[in-house]
N, C-alpha and C positions, 0 to 999 in steps of 0.2 A: 378389516383394513390389517394389511399384511404391516409386518415388523416394520420395515424400512421405510414406509409412510412417513413413522413417527420420527424418523431421523429427519426426513426432509419438512418434517412441520417447522424444525429450527429455523429454515432460512425466513421465516416471519420475525424472527428477534433479533435479524442483523445489524438491524438500526442502533440496537441496545447497548451500554456499556457492559464493560466485562462483566463487571459484578453482578449484571442482570443474566448473565450464560451463566455465572456459577450456580445463582438461586435457581434457575430452571433445572441444571443439573442434580442439584440435590434434591428437590421436589419428585423428581422422575425417580431417582434411586429410592426415596422414602414412600412412592405413593402406594397405597394398598397395605403399609406394613400393618394398621391397625383392621382389623374385621369383627365388631360388636356380634358376639354370638348370642344368639335368643332360644329362647325355651318356649314349647308351646303345648298347653296340656292339652290333649287329645280324650275327653272324656264322653261317659256314654248315656246322654239323656235317655231315661228320665233319672237317675240313679248319680247324683250328683254325689263327690266324695273328695276330701284331699287327705295326703297323705298325713297320718301321725303317728306318734311312737306306741308301738302296743300291736300285737293283734285284736285282742278284745275293741281298744278304741278304733282301729282301722273297721271293724266291721258292724259296730254301732254306727258310724259315720255313713257307710256306704249303704246300711239297709234302714237307717232312720230307727233303731232300736232304743230302748231308756236305758240309759246308765243306771243299773242298778249293782255294780259289784261283783259280776258273775264269777262263778266258778266253771272252769275250761274241762273239758276232756277232749282229747285229741286223737284219733284212731284211722286207720284207712278200712275200705271196703276190701272185705276177703271173697276170697274164691267161693262161686256159688252163692253169694250173701246178698239178699234182696232188701228194699227198703225197709221193709215190714220185720225182718229179723234185728235189723239193726236199732230199731226203736222198740220192738216188743220184749226186745232184751234188756233196755232201760224204763220197762213199765209204762210204756205207752199203751193207751187201749188200741184196740184193732180198729174200732169206730171211727178215730182219729186220724188212724193210720190211711182208712178206705178212703174217708171224706178228701183229706189232702193229695192223696191220688188220683181219685176220680173229678175233683173239681177243679183242680188245676194243672191236668195234662197237658194244656196249650202252651204253659209256661216252660213246663221241665215233665219229660217222660220217665217216670222213676224205672222204667224199664234200661233206660241208657246208661245206670249205673256203673262205672267201671272198676273193675277189681284191680285194688291197689293206690285208686286214688284218695285224697285224704279228706276227713271230716273234722269239723270241730262242733260240739254239743256244747251251749250254753246251760247254765243251769242256776236259776234265781238262788240268793241265800237263804238258806234252811230247807231248798228244796229237794227231794229223793229224784225227781223226774226234770228232765230238761226241756226248756220252752223253746230253743231254737234248735235247728241242725241246720250247719251252714258246710256244704259242700262244694269243695273246689271240682270245678270240671275241668280247668286247665291253668297254666301259671298265671292267667289273669282273670276269667270268668268264676264266679262264686254263685251258689244258688242257696238262699236261704228259705228255711221251710217254717214256716209259724206251728209250736204247738199250743199256744195257749187258746183261752177263750177266743180269741179273735185268728180264725185260720188264715191264713196265705203261704203263697208262693213267690218270691220275687227273685230275678236274676239280674244280676250288676257286673259290671268289670272295673276294675280298678284304672284310675286314670294313668295312662302314660305321659312321660316328658319326654320331647325331643331333645338330643342334643347333639353337637358336633362333634365326630371323633377322627381322629388322624391314626393313620398306619403308613407305615418303613417297612417293608420288610424286601430282603434280597434271596432268590431263591437257591437253596442248596440241595434239596430234595425236591418238594411239591410246594405249589402256592398253599395251598390248606393247610399242610402240615406246618411249614414256615410262620404261616400268621400264630397257630395256635402255639408254637414253640416259642415265639415271641411276645406272647400274651394277649395277642390280640383275637377278636371275634372271627373264627375261621371261616363263619358265614359270611362274609364280605367277599371271599373268593365267588360267591356267587355272583354278585354284583358286578365285580371287574370282569368276569366272563361274559357278561352280558354289554357292559360298555365296551369292550374291546373283543366281541365277538366276528366283526365283519374286519378286522386288522391285526390280531395277534393270533399267530396259533399257539392254542393254548396245550396242544399234545406235543409242542417242540419249545417247550420252554428249556432255557439253558442255565448252568449253574452261574451264577453273577447276575443275572436279572433280577429287575430291581421294579418294584410297585410301591408309589407312595399314593396316597389318595385321603382325600375326606369324605365321610358318610354320614347319614344321619342314623342314630342310634337311638332307640326307644330304652327307655329307662323306666322303672318300678322299683319303687324303695330303692332308689341308686343304685340298682343291679341292670345291667342291659340285659334286655330279654329279647329284642328282634334286633336284626341290621336292615335299616330300612335301604335308600338308593343312595346309590356313590354320587356325591354332589362334584367333584372335581379329581382328574387321575394323572397321574402320570407313568410311564412305562418306559424304563431306559435299559438300552441295550448296547454294550460298546460304547458309551460316551454319548449315543444318538437316543434322543429324545422324544416321546411320543403324549402329548397332553389332550385330554379329554376334559369338557366341559357341559354340565348339566343345564339346559336352557330349555324353556316352555317357549315354542313357537307355533302360532295359529292353533294354542290351547291345548297344545301335544308336545310334553316333554319328549329331549333327545338329547344327544352328544355331537357337540362340534370342537373340533380341534383349535387352536388360538387365533386363526385365521378365520373361524366362520364355516371349514370345509367340514360338511357331516361325514361323522365316523360309519354311519350306517352306509352299507353296500347292497346292491342288489342282490346278493346271496352271502349266506351266513361262510363262516369260515368254515363250520364244519357241523355235521347233522346230530351232533348229540355232544353231553358233556362230559368230561371227566372217564375219561378213556384213554387208550395207547394205541398206536400205530402196529398191529401185529405183523402187517404182510403190505408191502407198497404197490405199487404200479410196474408192472412187467410186461415186456413183450415174450420172455420166457423164462416162467415160473412153473416148477416142478410141483404139480397138484400135490397136497397132502394125502390126499385118498388113492388117486388113480394112480399116481406116480409117474403121470405122461407132462412132459416137458409143452409148455403151451400157453399164450399169453394169458395176462392177469389185468385184464384194462380198468381196474378198479383200487381202492385203499380200503383196508380190512383194518376195523376197529374193534380191537378185543374190549368187551365191556358186559357184565354181569345180565342173566337172563332178564327180562322184564325193563330195560333202561330205556327211557323215552326215545324216538326218534323222531326228528322233526325235517322238517323241509324247510332245505335251504333258501327258498326260496317263495313269491308268489308263482302259479301256475293252476294245470290244471290236470287231474290225474287219468291217465290215457291206460294203465296198466293195473290192474289188481288180481293178482293171479298166482297159482300154486306152480312151478318148475320143476323138475326133476333137479337142476343142479342148483338152481337159487332158491328154491324154497318158497316160502311166502313174500312173493314181491312186489314191489309199488313202484311204477314210473312214473313221474312228472315232467310235463312239458310247460316250460317255463315263458319261451317266448320262440321266434323265429329261429332263433340260434342255438338256445342252451336246453337240455333235457337229462334230468337225473334218475337214476334206479336207487333202490334200496332193497338189498336182498338177505335172504335168510331171519327174516322177522318171525317171532315166536305167535304173533298175532297181530290183525289189525287194530287201528283206532275205530272207537265205534262211530259208524255214520261215515266211513268210509267207503266210496263209491268210484267207476270208472264215471268221469264226467264232471264232477265234483271240483270246485275250485277253492283252493287252500290258499291260506295264508304266509308268510315268511314267519317261520319259528312255529307254526303249528305241527302238533304231532301227528303223525299218519299211522306209527306203527311202534313195535317194541323190538327190542334185541332179543335174537333167538338162536337157533343150531337147525333149522329146518334145511331138507335139501341136503345136499354133497357139503358135508360142514363137520369139522372134527371136535368143535367146539363153541358157545355162544360167541356168536362177533356180528357185526354188520358189514358187509360189503358194497362198498358206497361209489356208484361210479355216475362220470360227468362225459356226456357227448355235446361237440362244439361243431354244428353245422353238419351233423352227421357223423363226425369221427370223434372216437373216444381219447380224451384229456384226461392227465394226471389232475386230480381236484387240488392237490396238495400245492401245484402252481398255477391255478388258474387266478386269475385276475377279475376284479369286478369293479366296475365305474361306481362313484360316490351318489348318492343320494342328493337333494336339494340341500344347499349350503344355507346359512342365514340369512333372509331378505335384508336386501342395502338398507330400506327402511328401520330395521331392528339392528342395524349392525351397531350401535352408538350405544343403545343400552347393552347390548351383547359384551361390549368391550369394559363398559361399567361394572357390570356383573362378574367378569372375569379375574376384573385385575387385583382384587386381593387373595383369590386362590393360586393366581400365577405368582404371585409375590412368592408365597408361602413354598409351592411345588418346586421353584425353581429359583433359588436366593439372586445367582449369578444373574440373572435376566437384565434385571434396571441395571446394577453395575455394567454390564457390557453395553446398552444401550447407550449409558451415559457417555460412554468411553468413545460410541461411534459419532455421538455428536460433538463430542469435545473435535477428534480427530475431523470430522466433516466441517467446523466451523474454521478449523485451523487457528483454535485458541492453544496460548502456551501459558503456563505458568512459572516460567523462568524467571 
């Protein structure tokens, strides 16, 4: 429902007294001020656990170990060190090591111990040999090896807690760097690039551009370990604001603006992330190798070798071949109007073949420097009705909007976020109502 419909809604109140007008305006100004933030534990059954103080207590709860006042020894896997090396050095009999390795390989393959990963040994009181070894597979996942009379291996994850967090950053150098410098999780940049992939050129961000966003953070022991999806965001440039709200429609999450218009377009804004435009669209460019002036009807994105390249839209692969000039090239026909090409790839995506239908955002190859190229980059080209066009100026129609039957729920869902992202909105709306209704406070 567009904003002006809210203003028109005031007609219903024309028969009221002035004080009711005032109450209406006040309620609009303060609507959505409070949003109760919830936390949700994500556990990994069958390993129930809750956060407690102290590493030993956490391990005991996570793996159901008896609380015996253990002594601990913390170490890390050394280069070329294996499971047997670690335990034999602590006096564990090789028969025990072999039994654990053989009988519980389906839980954890001992050959997958990684040099540098930490582990903790738990010693029962007055014991010279460890009773348990707990290996840290990653920041959340641990593997416990029981070395007692009862041999077993268990693999568990510490529970994560979700928490809503807010970022407000103004671009001075790059989105990633400015998020980090402001003390935010820089991985939020990935989420924002997905939200605005169809509407914001992340290769053309300007100094002074501002991003505000709520996102779902995954917390472990009070520390943020993962950045989840963006829940609501605002991109502001020269006073113009573009809002985005995450909403689930037909069981599929997506992003829509404040009027329910889908931010997703038929085509992505760019075929890869976090690079720079090294050469633009031109009908008279001097080739860096041949030095001949000729058309360059594409855009070059400089990026490291191996950077994933995505199809900007759904389509069918019509070419997958090597050419002298373009090197490894993929061409995709999206519909009767648009065709795209991706040149100088180092290699193709696994399973890519002529005739395959690819999805929007699907990886079709990796940046390289094959063919006539002076360095790793992607030469990206677009044709409309058979004629080359500048990819940076290509417009794309929007995808499906929020369905009419879902609009009321959508508006209720975005109201608290909108209030926070644009504090002046409800004030401006109230002033519009005052003006429309002809109310005077003299």
